[in-house]
PANUVEX-850940 format. One record per residue (C-alpha): residue in one letter; x, y, z; residue number from 1. Coordinates in nm, 2 decimals. Example, Ala and Ser with C-alpha at 12.3 -4.5 7.8 and 13.67 -1.06 7.14 Angstrom:
2
<sero type="A" X="1.23" Y="-0.45" Z="0.78" seq="1"/>
<sero type="S" X="1.37" Y="-0.11" Z="0.71" seq="2"/>
end
This chain:
359
<sero type="M" X="10.08" Y="-4.25" Z="-1.06" seq="1"/>
<sero type="Q" X="10.02" Y="-4.27" Z="-0.67" seq="2"/>
<sero type="T" X="9.58" Y="-4.39" Z="-0.56" seq="3"/>
<sero type="G" X="9.53" Y="-4.19" Z="-0.31" seq="4"/>
<sero type="I" X="9.30" Y="-4.36" Z="-0.03" seq="5"/>
<sero type="P" X="9.09" Y="-4.22" Z="0.28" seq="6"/>
<sero type="C" X="9.26" Y="-4.29" Z="0.62" seq="7"/>
<sero type="T" X="9.27" Y="-4.25" Z="0.98" seq="8"/>
<sero type="M" X="9.60" Y="-4.32" Z="1.19" seq="9"/>
<sero type="M" X="9.48" Y="-4.38" Z="1.54" seq="10"/>
<sero type="R" X="9.67" Y="-4.47" Z="1.88" seq="11"/>
<sero type="G" X="9.49" Y="-4.74" Z="2.02" seq="12"/>
<sero type="G" X="9.54" Y="-4.86" Z="2.37" seq="13"/>
<sero type="T" X="9.98" Y="-4.88" Z="2.31" seq="14"/>
<sero type="S" X="9.96" Y="-4.93" Z="1.99" seq="15"/>
<sero type="K" X="9.93" Y="-4.74" Z="1.70" seq="16"/>
<sero type="G" X="9.77" Y="-4.77" Z="1.32" seq="17"/>
<sero type="A" X="9.58" Y="-4.73" Z="1.04" seq="18"/>
<sero type="Y" X="9.22" Y="-4.73" Z="1.07" seq="19"/>
<sero type="F" X="8.99" Y="-4.76" Z="0.65" seq="20"/>
<sero type="L" X="8.66" Y="-4.87" Z="0.57" seq="21"/>
<sero type="A" X="8.62" Y="-5.16" Z="0.38" seq="22"/>
<sero type="E" X="8.47" Y="-5.02" Z="0.06" seq="23"/>
<sero type="D" X="8.79" Y="-4.76" Z="0.02" seq="24"/>
<sero type="L" X="9.04" Y="-5.10" Z="-0.01" seq="25"/>
<sero type="P" X="9.01" Y="-5.30" Z="-0.30" seq="26"/>
<sero type="D" X="8.82" Y="-5.63" Z="-0.26" seq="27"/>
<sero type="D" X="9.00" Y="-5.92" Z="-0.38" seq="28"/>
<sero type="P" X="9.25" Y="-6.01" Z="-0.10" seq="29"/>
<sero type="A" X="9.62" Y="-6.04" Z="-0.26" seq="30"/>
<sero type="A" X="9.55" Y="-5.66" Z="-0.41" seq="31"/>
<sero type="R" X="9.39" Y="-5.52" Z="-0.02" seq="32"/>
<sero type="D" X="9.75" Y="-5.69" Z="0.09" seq="33"/>
<sero type="R" X="9.94" Y="-5.50" Z="-0.15" seq="34"/>
<sero type="V" X="9.79" Y="-5.19" Z="-0.08" seq="35"/>
<sero type="L" X="9.85" Y="-5.21" Z="0.29" seq="36"/>
<sero type="L" X="10.21" Y="-5.37" Z="0.29" seq="37"/>
<sero type="A" X="10.24" Y="-5.03" Z="0.08" seq="38"/>
<sero type="V" X="10.10" Y="-4.78" Z="0.33" seq="39"/>
<sero type="M" X="10.31" Y="-4.90" Z="0.62" seq="40"/>
<sero type="G" X="10.61" Y="-4.93" Z="0.35" seq="41"/>
<sero type="S" X="10.68" Y="-5.32" Z="0.37" seq="42"/>
<sero type="P" X="10.92" Y="-5.53" Z="0.36" seq="43"/>
<sero type="D" X="11.18" Y="-5.28" Z="0.50" seq="44"/>
<sero type="N" X="11.35" Y="-5.21" Z="0.85" seq="45"/>
<sero type="R" X="11.26" Y="-4.87" Z="0.88" seq="46"/>
<sero type="Q" X="10.99" Y="-4.88" Z="0.66" seq="47"/>
<sero type="I" X="11.10" Y="-4.56" Z="0.55" seq="48"/>
<sero type="D" X="10.85" Y="-4.58" Z="0.25" seq="49"/>
<sero type="G" X="10.50" Y="-4.57" Z="0.45" seq="50"/>
<sero type="L" X="10.37" Y="-4.48" Z="0.75" seq="51"/>
<sero type="G" X="10.47" Y="-4.77" Z="0.98" seq="52"/>
<sero type="G" X="10.69" Y="-4.69" Z="1.26" seq="53"/>
<sero type="A" X="10.96" Y="-5.00" Z="1.22" seq="54"/>
<sero type="N" X="10.79" Y="-5.16" Z="1.55" seq="55"/>
<sero type="P" X="10.53" Y="-5.44" Z="1.51" seq="56"/>
<sero type="L" X="10.32" Y="-5.21" Z="1.78" seq="57"/>
<sero type="T" X="10.29" Y="-4.91" Z="1.52" seq="58"/>
<sero type="S" X="10.23" Y="-5.14" Z="1.17" seq="59"/>
<sero type="K" X="9.90" Y="-5.29" Z="1.25" seq="60"/>
<sero type="I" X="9.55" Y="-5.19" Z="1.00" seq="61"/>
<sero type="A" X="9.18" Y="-5.18" Z="1.15" seq="62"/>
<sero type="I" X="8.91" Y="-5.22" Z="0.83" seq="63"/>
<sero type="V" X="8.55" Y="-5.14" Z="0.94" seq="64"/>
<sero type="S" X="8.26" Y="-5.23" Z="0.76" seq="65"/>
<sero type="P" X="7.87" Y="-5.21" Z="0.87" seq="66"/>
<sero type="S" X="7.80" Y="-5.55" Z="0.96" seq="67"/>
<sero type="A" X="7.52" Y="-5.80" Z="0.86" seq="68"/>
<sero type="M" X="7.55" Y="-6.00" Z="1.14" seq="69"/>
<sero type="P" X="7.25" Y="-5.99" Z="1.42" seq="70"/>
<sero type="D" X="7.28" Y="-5.75" Z="1.73" seq="71"/>
<sero type="T" X="7.59" Y="-5.64" Z="1.62" seq="72"/>
<sero type="D" X="7.74" Y="-5.28" Z="1.44" seq="73"/>
<sero type="I" X="8.01" Y="-5.34" Z="1.29" seq="74"/>
<sero type="D" X="8.24" Y="-5.60" Z="1.19" seq="75"/>
<sero type="Y" X="8.64" Y="-5.51" Z="1.29" seq="76"/>
<sero type="L" X="8.92" Y="-5.71" Z="1.10" seq="77"/>
<sero type="F" X="9.25" Y="-5.70" Z="1.21" seq="78"/>
<sero type="A" X="9.61" Y="-5.70" Z="0.97" seq="79"/>
<sero type="Q" X="9.92" Y="-5.70" Z="1.16" seq="80"/>
<sero type="V" X="10.14" Y="-5.60" Z="0.92" seq="81"/>
<sero type="V" X="10.49" Y="-5.77" Z="0.96" seq="82"/>
<sero type="V" X="10.78" Y="-5.48" Z="0.95" seq="83"/>
<sero type="D" X="11.07" Y="-5.67" Z="0.75" seq="84"/>
<sero type="Q" X="10.89" Y="-5.93" Z="0.54" seq="85"/>
<sero type="P" X="10.62" Y="-5.88" Z="0.24" seq="86"/>
<sero type="V" X="10.33" Y="-6.05" Z="0.47" seq="87"/>
<sero type="V" X="10.01" Y="-5.93" Z="0.63" seq="88"/>
<sero type="G" X="9.83" Y="-6.16" Z="0.86" seq="89"/>
<sero type="Y" X="9.54" Y="-6.22" Z="0.99" seq="90"/>
<sero type="G" X="9.55" Y="-6.47" Z="1.21" seq="91"/>
<sero type="Q" X="9.48" Y="-6.26" Z="1.54" seq="92"/>
<sero type="N" X="9.32" Y="-6.02" Z="1.65" seq="93"/>
<sero type="C" X="9.45" Y="-5.69" Z="1.86" seq="94"/>
<sero type="G" X="9.26" Y="-5.54" Z="2.17" seq="95"/>
<sero type="N" X="9.46" Y="-5.23" Z="2.13" seq="96"/>
<sero type="I" X="9.34" Y="-5.12" Z="1.79" seq="97"/>
<sero type="L" X="8.98" Y="-5.24" Z="1.85" seq="98"/>
<sero type="A" X="9.02" Y="-4.97" Z="2.13" seq="99"/>
<sero type="G" X="8.99" Y="-4.75" Z="1.82" seq="100"/>
<sero type="V" X="8.70" Y="-4.87" Z="1.65" seq="101"/>
<sero type="G" X="8.40" Y="-4.79" Z="1.82" seq="102"/>
<sero type="Q" X="8.50" Y="-4.40" Z="1.78" seq="103"/>
<sero type="F" X="8.61" Y="-4.48" Z="1.42" seq="104"/>
<sero type="A" X="8.26" Y="-4.56" Z="1.33" seq="105"/>
<sero type="I" X="8.09" Y="-4.36" Z="1.47" seq="106"/>
<sero type="E" X="8.28" Y="-4.04" Z="1.27" seq="107"/>
<sero type="K" X="8.24" Y="-4.26" Z="0.97" seq="108"/>
<sero type="D" X="7.86" Y="-4.30" Z="1.03" seq="109"/>
<sero type="L" X="7.86" Y="-4.61" Z="1.11" seq="110"/>
<sero type="V" X="7.73" Y="-4.61" Z="1.43" seq="111"/>
<sero type="K" X="7.47" Y="-4.33" Z="1.54" seq="112"/>
<sero type="A" X="7.62" Y="-4.17" Z="1.90" seq="113"/>
<sero type="A" X="7.39" Y="-4.24" Z="2.15" seq="114"/>
<sero type="G" X="7.36" Y="-4.04" Z="2.47" seq="115"/>
<sero type="P" X="7.68" Y="-3.94" Z="2.68" seq="116"/>
<sero type="V" X="7.82" Y="-4.29" Z="2.62" seq="117"/>
<sero type="T" X="7.78" Y="-4.48" Z="2.28" seq="118"/>
<sero type="D" X="7.76" Y="-4.86" Z="2.34" seq="119"/>
<sero type="V" X="7.92" Y="-5.03" Z="1.98" seq="120"/>
<sero type="T" X="7.92" Y="-5.38" Z="1.97" seq="121"/>
<sero type="I" X="8.20" Y="-5.49" Z="1.72" seq="122"/>
<sero type="H" X="8.19" Y="-5.83" Z="1.52" seq="123"/>
<sero type="M" X="8.59" Y="-5.95" Z="1.52" seq="124"/>
<sero type="V" X="8.63" Y="-6.10" Z="1.23" seq="125"/>
<sero type="N" X="8.94" Y="-6.24" Z="1.25" seq="126"/>
<sero type="S" X="8.81" Y="-6.47" Z="1.50" seq="127"/>
<sero type="G" X="8.42" Y="-6.40" Z="1.50" seq="128"/>
<sero type="D" X="8.39" Y="-6.34" Z="1.86" seq="129"/>
<sero type="K" X="8.24" Y="-6.04" Z="2.00" seq="130"/>
<sero type="A" X="8.30" Y="-5.70" Z="2.20" seq="131"/>
<sero type="I" X="8.11" Y="-5.40" Z="2.31" seq="132"/>
<sero type="A" X="8.36" Y="-5.09" Z="2.35" seq="133"/>
<sero type="S" X="8.18" Y="-4.82" Z="2.56" seq="134"/>
<sero type="I" X="8.27" Y="-4.45" Z="2.36" seq="135"/>
<sero type="S" X="8.25" Y="-4.12" Z="2.56" seq="136"/>
<sero type="T" X="8.02" Y="-3.90" Z="2.32" seq="137"/>
<sero type="P" X="7.86" Y="-3.63" Z="2.50" seq="138"/>
<sero type="D" X="7.68" Y="-3.40" Z="2.30" seq="139"/>
<sero type="G" X="7.65" Y="-3.65" Z="2.07" seq="140"/>
<sero type="A" X="8.03" Y="-3.69" Z="1.89" seq="141"/>
<sero type="V" X="8.31" Y="-3.88" Z="1.99" seq="142"/>
<sero type="N" X="8.50" Y="-3.70" Z="2.30" seq="143"/>
<sero type="Y" X="8.88" Y="-3.85" Z="2.33" seq="144"/>
<sero type="E" X="8.95" Y="-3.61" Z="2.62" seq="145"/>
<sero type="G" X="8.96" Y="-3.73" Z="3.00" seq="146"/>
<sero type="N" X="9.11" Y="-3.88" Z="3.28" seq="147"/>
<sero type="A" X="9.16" Y="-4.23" Z="3.21" seq="148"/>
<sero type="Q" X="9.54" Y="-4.34" Z="3.23" seq="149"/>
<sero type="I" X="9.69" Y="-4.59" Z="3.09" seq="150"/>
<sero type="D" X="10.03" Y="-4.76" Z="3.17" seq="151"/>
<sero type="G" X="10.32" Y="-4.75" Z="2.82" seq="152"/>
<sero type="V" X="10.15" Y="-4.43" Z="2.70" seq="153"/>
<sero type="P" X="10.20" Y="-4.04" Z="2.83" seq="154"/>
<sero type="G" X="9.92" Y="-3.82" Z="2.95" seq="155"/>
<sero type="T" X="9.54" Y="-3.92" Z="3.01" seq="156"/>
<sero type="A" X="9.19" Y="-3.97" Z="2.76" seq="157"/>
<sero type="A" X="8.87" Y="-4.08" Z="2.78" seq="158"/>
<sero type="P" X="8.82" Y="-4.43" Z="2.89" seq="159"/>
<sero type="V" X="8.71" Y="-4.69" Z="2.67" seq="160"/>
<sero type="P" X="8.57" Y="-4.99" Z="2.86" seq="161"/>
<sero type="L" X="8.61" Y="-5.28" Z="2.65" seq="162"/>
<sero type="N" X="8.38" Y="-5.63" Z="2.73" seq="163"/>
<sero type="F" X="8.43" Y="-5.97" Z="2.55" seq="164"/>
<sero type="L" X="8.16" Y="-6.26" Z="2.57" seq="165"/>
<sero type="D" X="8.29" Y="-6.62" Z="2.46" seq="166"/>
<sero type="T" X="8.67" Y="-6.55" Z="2.34" seq="167"/>
<sero type="A" X="8.82" Y="-6.90" Z="2.50" seq="168"/>
<sero type="G" X="8.91" Y="-7.06" Z="2.21" seq="169"/>
<sero type="S" X="8.94" Y="-6.76" Z="1.97" seq="170"/>
<sero type="M" X="9.19" Y="-6.95" Z="1.76" seq="171"/>
<sero type="C" X="9.26" Y="-7.24" Z="1.87" seq="172"/>
<sero type="G" X="8.89" Y="-7.41" Z="1.93" seq="173"/>
<sero type="A" X="8.92" Y="-7.45" Z="2.26" seq="174"/>
<sero type="L" X="9.06" Y="-7.29" Z="2.60" seq="175"/>
<sero type="L" X="9.33" Y="-7.55" Z="2.65" seq="176"/>
<sero type="P" X="9.45" Y="-7.62" Z="2.31" seq="177"/>
<sero type="T" X="9.66" Y="-7.92" Z="2.38" seq="178"/>
<sero type="G" X="9.40" Y="-8.05" Z="2.59" seq="179"/>
<sero type="N" X="9.66" Y="-8.01" Z="2.89" seq="180"/>
<sero type="I" X="9.67" Y="-7.73" Z="3.18" seq="181"/>
<sero type="M" X="10.07" Y="-7.81" Z="3.14" seq="182"/>
<sero type="D" X="10.32" Y="-7.95" Z="2.84" seq="183"/>
<sero type="E" X="10.63" Y="-8.01" Z="2.81" seq="184"/>
<sero type="I" X="10.80" Y="-7.84" Z="2.47" seq="185"/>
<sero type="G" X="11.15" Y="-7.83" Z="2.43" seq="186"/>
<sero type="G" X="11.21" Y="-7.96" Z="2.73" seq="187"/>
<sero type="V" X="11.04" Y="-7.68" Z="2.97" seq="188"/>
<sero type="E" X="10.73" Y="-7.69" Z="3.11" seq="189"/>
<sero type="V" X="10.46" Y="-7.47" Z="2.93" seq="190"/>
<sero type="T" X="10.09" Y="-7.38" Z="2.96" seq="191"/>
<sero type="C" X="9.94" Y="-7.32" Z="2.60" seq="192"/>
<sero type="I" X="9.61" Y="-7.13" Z="2.61" seq="193"/>
<sero type="D" X="9.40" Y="-6.88" Z="2.42" seq="194"/>
<sero type="N" X="9.14" Y="-6.66" Z="2.58" seq="195"/>
<sero type="G" X="9.15" Y="-6.45" Z="2.30" seq="196"/>
<sero type="M" X="9.48" Y="-6.49" Z="2.16" seq="197"/>
<sero type="P" X="9.64" Y="-6.77" Z="2.14" seq="198"/>
<sero type="V" X="9.97" Y="-6.79" Z="2.41" seq="199"/>
<sero type="V" X="10.24" Y="-7.03" Z="2.51" seq="200"/>
<sero type="L" X="10.34" Y="-6.92" Z="2.86" seq="201"/>
<sero type="L" X="10.65" Y="-6.98" Z="3.02" seq="202"/>
<sero type="R" X="10.85" Y="-6.93" Z="3.32" seq="203"/>
<sero type="A" X="11.14" Y="-6.67" Z="3.29" seq="204"/>
<sero type="A" X="11.35" Y="-6.93" Z="3.52" seq="205"/>
<sero type="D" X="11.34" Y="-7.17" Z="3.24" seq="206"/>
<sero type="M" X="11.43" Y="-6.99" Z="3.03" seq="207"/>
<sero type="G" X="11.73" Y="-6.86" Z="3.17" seq="208"/>
<sero type="I" X="11.59" Y="-6.45" Z="3.28" seq="209"/>
<sero type="S" X="11.46" Y="-6.38" Z="3.59" seq="210"/>
<sero type="G" X="11.20" Y="-6.19" Z="3.45" seq="211"/>
<sero type="T" X="11.29" Y="-5.81" Z="3.51" seq="212"/>
<sero type="E" X="11.51" Y="-5.75" Z="3.21" seq="213"/>
<sero type="S" X="11.43" Y="-5.45" Z="3.02" seq="214"/>
<sero type="V" X="11.31" Y="-5.48" Z="2.69" seq="215"/>
<sero type="A" X="11.62" Y="-5.41" Z="2.54" seq="216"/>
<sero type="E" X="11.80" Y="-5.65" Z="2.75" seq="217"/>
<sero type="L" X="11.62" Y="-5.92" Z="2.60" seq="218"/>
<sero type="E" X="11.57" Y="-5.82" Z="2.21" seq="219"/>
<sero type="A" X="11.96" Y="-5.84" Z="2.24" seq="220"/>
<sero type="N" X="11.96" Y="-6.22" Z="2.42" seq="221"/>
<sero type="E" X="12.01" Y="-6.41" Z="2.08" seq="222"/>
<sero type="P" X="12.03" Y="-6.72" Z="2.24" seq="223"/>
<sero type="L" X="11.64" Y="-6.67" Z="2.41" seq="224"/>
<sero type="K" X="11.49" Y="-6.53" Z="2.12" seq="225"/>
<sero type="K" X="11.64" Y="-6.84" Z="1.89" seq="226"/>
<sero type="R" X="11.54" Y="-7.06" Z="2.23" seq="227"/>
<sero type="L" X="11.17" Y="-6.90" Z="2.19" seq="228"/>
<sero type="E" X="11.11" Y="-6.94" Z="1.87" seq="229"/>
<sero type="N" X="11.19" Y="-7.33" Z="1.84" seq="230"/>
<sero type="I" X="10.96" Y="-7.36" Z="2.11" seq="231"/>
<sero type="R" X="10.72" Y="-7.19" Z="1.93" seq="232"/>
<sero type="L" X="10.74" Y="-7.37" Z="1.65" seq="233"/>
<sero type="K" X="10.63" Y="-7.67" Z="1.80" seq="234"/>
<sero type="A" X="10.39" Y="-7.56" Z="2.03" seq="235"/>
<sero type="G" X="10.17" Y="-7.43" Z="1.68" seq="236"/>
<sero type="P" X="10.07" Y="-7.77" Z="1.57" seq="237"/>
<sero type="T" X="9.99" Y="-7.87" Z="1.92" seq="238"/>
<sero type="M" X="9.80" Y="-7.54" Z="1.94" seq="239"/>
<sero type="T" X="9.56" Y="-7.70" Z="1.67" seq="240"/>
<sero type="L" X="9.75" Y="-7.35" Z="1.44" seq="241"/>
<sero type="D" X="9.99" Y="-7.60" Z="1.23" seq="242"/>
<sero type="D" X="10.29" Y="-7.43" Z="1.07" seq="243"/>
<sero type="V" X="10.32" Y="-7.11" Z="1.26" seq="244"/>
<sero type="S" X="10.69" Y="-7.04" Z="1.11" seq="245"/>
<sero type="T" X="10.51" Y="-6.68" Z="0.88" seq="246"/>
<sero type="N" X="10.23" Y="-6.66" Z="1.15" seq="247"/>
<sero type="T" X="10.21" Y="-6.38" Z="1.44" seq="248"/>
<sero type="V" X="10.03" Y="-6.64" Z="1.70" seq="249"/>
<sero type="P" X="10.09" Y="-6.82" Z="1.91" seq="250"/>
<sero type="K" X="10.22" Y="-6.54" Z="2.13" seq="251"/>
<sero type="M" X="10.56" Y="-6.63" Z="2.34" seq="252"/>
<sero type="T" X="10.52" Y="-6.46" Z="2.75" seq="253"/>
<sero type="M" X="10.74" Y="-6.55" Z="2.99" seq="254"/>
<sero type="V" X="10.61" Y="-6.49" Z="3.36" seq="255"/>
<sero type="S" X="10.76" Y="-6.46" Z="3.72" seq="256"/>
<sero type="A" X="10.64" Y="-6.33" Z="4.06" seq="257"/>
<sero type="P" X="10.51" Y="-5.96" Z="4.08" seq="258"/>
<sero type="Q" X="10.78" Y="-5.68" Z="4.17" seq="259"/>
<sero type="N" X="10.52" Y="-5.39" Z="4.20" seq="260"/>
<sero type="G" X="10.18" Y="-5.52" Z="4.36" seq="261"/>
<sero type="G" X="10.05" Y="-5.69" Z="4.07" seq="262"/>
<sero type="F" X="9.94" Y="-6.07" Z="4.01" seq="263"/>
<sero type="I" X="10.28" Y="-6.16" Z="3.84" seq="264"/>
<sero type="S" X="10.48" Y="-5.99" Z="3.61" seq="265"/>
<sero type="T" X="10.54" Y="-6.04" Z="3.23" seq="266"/>
<sero type="R" X="10.79" Y="-6.02" Z="2.93" seq="267"/>
<sero type="S" X="10.64" Y="-6.14" Z="2.59" seq="268"/>
<sero type="F" X="10.73" Y="-6.15" Z="2.24" seq="269"/>
<sero type="T" X="10.52" Y="-6.08" Z="1.99" seq="270"/>
<sero type="P" X="10.64" Y="-6.31" Z="1.80" seq="271"/>
<sero type="H" X="10.98" Y="-6.26" Z="1.76" seq="272"/>
<sero type="R" X="11.03" Y="-5.89" Z="1.93" seq="273"/>
<sero type="C" X="10.98" Y="-5.81" Z="2.25" seq="274"/>
<sero type="H" X="10.68" Y="-5.62" Z="2.32" seq="275"/>
<sero type="S" X="10.71" Y="-5.25" Z="2.54" seq="276"/>
<sero type="T" X="10.41" Y="-5.34" Z="2.75" seq="277"/>
<sero type="I" X="10.18" Y="-5.66" Z="2.66" seq="278"/>
<sero type="G" X="9.89" Y="-5.71" Z="2.40" seq="279"/>
<sero type="V" X="9.53" Y="-5.67" Z="2.53" seq="280"/>
<sero type="F" X="9.45" Y="-6.01" Z="2.46" seq="281"/>
<sero type="A" X="9.72" Y="-6.15" Z="2.57" seq="282"/>
<sero type="A" X="9.72" Y="-5.97" Z="2.91" seq="283"/>
<sero type="V" X="9.36" Y="-6.15" Z="2.95" seq="284"/>
<sero type="T" X="9.47" Y="-6.46" Z="2.82" seq="285"/>
<sero type="V" X="9.73" Y="-6.50" Z="3.09" seq="286"/>
<sero type="A" X="9.51" Y="-6.33" Z="3.38" seq="287"/>
<sero type="T" X="9.30" Y="-6.62" Z="3.25" seq="288"/>
<sero type="A" X="9.57" Y="-6.87" Z="3.27" seq="289"/>
<sero type="C" X="9.65" Y="-6.76" Z="3.66" seq="290"/>
<sero type="L" X="9.24" Y="-6.85" Z="3.80" seq="291"/>
<sero type="I" X="9.27" Y="-7.21" Z="3.65" seq="292"/>
<sero type="P" X="9.46" Y="-7.42" Z="3.90" seq="293"/>
<sero type="G" X="9.80" Y="-7.58" Z="3.75" seq="294"/>
<sero type="T" X="9.87" Y="-7.38" Z="3.51" seq="295"/>
<sero type="V" X="10.21" Y="-7.14" Z="3.50" seq="296"/>
<sero type="A" X="10.06" Y="-6.92" Z="3.58" seq="297"/>
<sero type="A" X="9.90" Y="-7.02" Z="3.89" seq="298"/>
<sero type="N" X="10.17" Y="-7.18" Z="4.00" seq="299"/>
<sero type="I" X="10.35" Y="-6.90" Z="3.99" seq="300"/>
<sero type="I" X="10.11" Y="-6.66" Z="4.22" seq="301"/>
<sero type="G" X="9.99" Y="-7.00" Z="4.50" seq="302"/>
<sero type="K" X="9.65" Y="-6.95" Z="4.62" seq="303"/>
<sero type="H" X="9.39" Y="-6.70" Z="4.58" seq="304"/>
<sero type="N" X="8.98" Y="-6.63" Z="4.50" seq="305"/>
<sero type="R" X="8.93" Y="-6.77" Z="4.17" seq="306"/>
<sero type="K" X="8.53" Y="-6.62" Z="4.16" seq="307"/>
<sero type="I" X="8.55" Y="-6.29" Z="4.01" seq="308"/>
<sero type="N" X="8.89" Y="-6.15" Z="4.00" seq="309"/>
<sero type="S" X="9.04" Y="-5.78" Z="3.92" seq="310"/>
<sero type="L" X="9.36" Y="-5.93" Z="3.85" seq="311"/>
<sero type="L" X="9.67" Y="-5.64" Z="3.79" seq="312"/>
<sero type="V" X="9.90" Y="-5.81" Z="3.47" seq="313"/>
<sero type="E" X="10.28" Y="-5.65" Z="3.52" seq="314"/>
<sero type="H" X="10.43" Y="-5.56" Z="3.20" seq="315"/>
<sero type="P" X="10.82" Y="-5.43" Z="3.13" seq="316"/>
<sero type="T" X="10.64" Y="-5.02" Z="3.13" seq="317"/>
<sero type="G" X="10.37" Y="-5.05" Z="3.42" seq="318"/>
<sero type="S" X="10.08" Y="-5.29" Z="3.42" seq="319"/>
<sero type="M" X="9.74" Y="-5.37" Z="3.29" seq="320"/>
<sero type="A" X="9.38" Y="-5.43" Z="3.51" seq="321"/>
<sero type="V" X="9.21" Y="-5.71" Z="3.30" seq="322"/>
<sero type="D" X="8.90" Y="-5.81" Z="3.48" seq="323"/>
<sero type="I" X="8.75" Y="-6.19" Z="3.50" seq="324"/>
<sero type="D" X="8.46" Y="-6.34" Z="3.57" seq="325"/>
<sero type="L" X="8.54" Y="-6.75" Z="3.61" seq="326"/>
<sero type="E" X="8.39" Y="-7.06" Z="3.74" seq="327"/>
<sero type="L" X="8.55" Y="-7.37" Z="3.82" seq="328"/>
<sero type="D" X="8.31" Y="-7.69" Z="3.83" seq="329"/>
<sero type="N" X="8.47" Y="-7.99" Z="3.82" seq="330"/>
<sero type="G" X="8.80" Y="-7.95" Z="3.66" seq="331"/>
<sero type="E" X="8.59" Y="-7.74" Z="3.36" seq="332"/>
<sero type="V" X="8.66" Y="-7.38" Z="3.31" seq="333"/>
<sero type="N" X="8.34" Y="-7.16" Z="3.23" seq="334"/>
<sero type="I" X="8.46" Y="-6.81" Z="3.17" seq="335"/>
<sero type="K" X="8.19" Y="-6.57" Z="3.19" seq="336"/>
<sero type="R" X="8.27" Y="-6.26" Z="3.07" seq="337"/>
<sero type="S" X="8.63" Y="-6.06" Z="3.03" seq="338"/>
<sero type="G" X="8.69" Y="-5.68" Z="3.00" seq="339"/>
<sero type="F" X="8.98" Y="-5.45" Z="3.05" seq="340"/>
<sero type="I" X="9.00" Y="-5.01" Z="3.00" seq="341"/>
<sero type="R" X="9.24" Y="-4.85" Z="2.70" seq="342"/>
<sero type="T" X="9.18" Y="-4.54" Z="2.57" seq="343"/>
<sero type="A" X="9.25" Y="-4.43" Z="2.22" seq="344"/>
<sero type="R" X="9.38" Y="-4.07" Z="2.04" seq="345"/>
<sero type="K" X="9.30" Y="-4.00" Z="1.68" seq="346"/>
<sero type="L" X="9.64" Y="-3.85" Z="1.53" seq="347"/>
<sero type="Y" X="9.51" Y="-3.73" Z="1.18" seq="348"/>
<sero type="E" X="9.27" Y="-3.80" Z="0.93" seq="349"/>
<sero type="G" X="9.30" Y="-3.76" Z="0.57" seq="350"/>
<sero type="T" X="9.49" Y="-3.94" Z="0.23" seq="351"/>
<sero type="V" X="9.75" Y="-4.22" Z="0.14" seq="352"/>
<sero type="F" X="9.93" Y="-4.24" Z="-0.13" seq="353"/>
<sero type="V" X="10.00" Y="-4.58" Z="-0.29" seq="354"/>
<sero type="P" X="10.20" Y="-4.65" Z="-0.59" seq="355"/>
<sero type="E" X="9.88" Y="-4.72" Z="-0.87" seq="356"/>
<sero type="T" X="10.05" Y="-5.10" Z="-0.97" seq="357"/>
<sero type="E" X="10.02" Y="-5.23" Z="-0.61" seq="358"/>
<sero type="S" X="9.68" Y="-5.07" Z="-0.62" seq="359"/>
end
């Protein structure tokens, strides 16, 4: 026997995932994890027995429910289903999957469309932060079509502006969780920073690469991957994340001089696979580091106006624009706002089946 569960598959930004109403999943966390593993077909490198696409970017889950918090419409819990291990991680947000949450909430009648654009206020359960997604809703219905284009996704779609408040220290409790702008870990200078995503920033040159390599080249570089993981495991406790051997954070991002008119170039690991672009919150965190004097990133880009910036963060398949409103006051960093634009598209809606023993 199998159990059917209502499910919507959506592309959010440069990721793809399954979106569920919380009420349609088991209340018990362990039972819910078993269901999510079965949905994606993990653990299996091919995820052949599930919906996952054999890549961390296509093995993601959004769990959505009405919010009891004041001035908040919905709760969004993000789950990263590990491809080759029986692990479901909740230790991070996902800004790409977030890009489809507002549309899903409106279509599931959790939020009523209000005019040509509907603002949906979202409580990101993983970190406790809030986001505001502006959803195109002409004629009272979600519209997915438009002229916005983001690198890493073919074609165009309706823009989804996303704005964030108070994301500094989302997972680590502080923007600079080690208390330092620069640390040395594993013999390499790094900046450990968290403005929506815990990230360890390293100079690409210090890791023996140029920072212009393709994803395939970096995936095949086993010495680099081992060295990155060694640094990541040491960085975890210093970032208040404790033992991160089974966690998907912190992310590891190597930075270098821009090649195509951006502010900085990145190559990111998530943490064990090379990202074909860069995670949304990782891009926000990298952009933030660009504006703080003395960080690994700031030392690469040099001096510039740090008052209000729209920063272009380059990645292997293009770039991502990030808006940061940041103030520096006697060494104190005040992040007033951060935001970016994503797109999303509903791929299909129906019923996903899992073995009854997993539900």
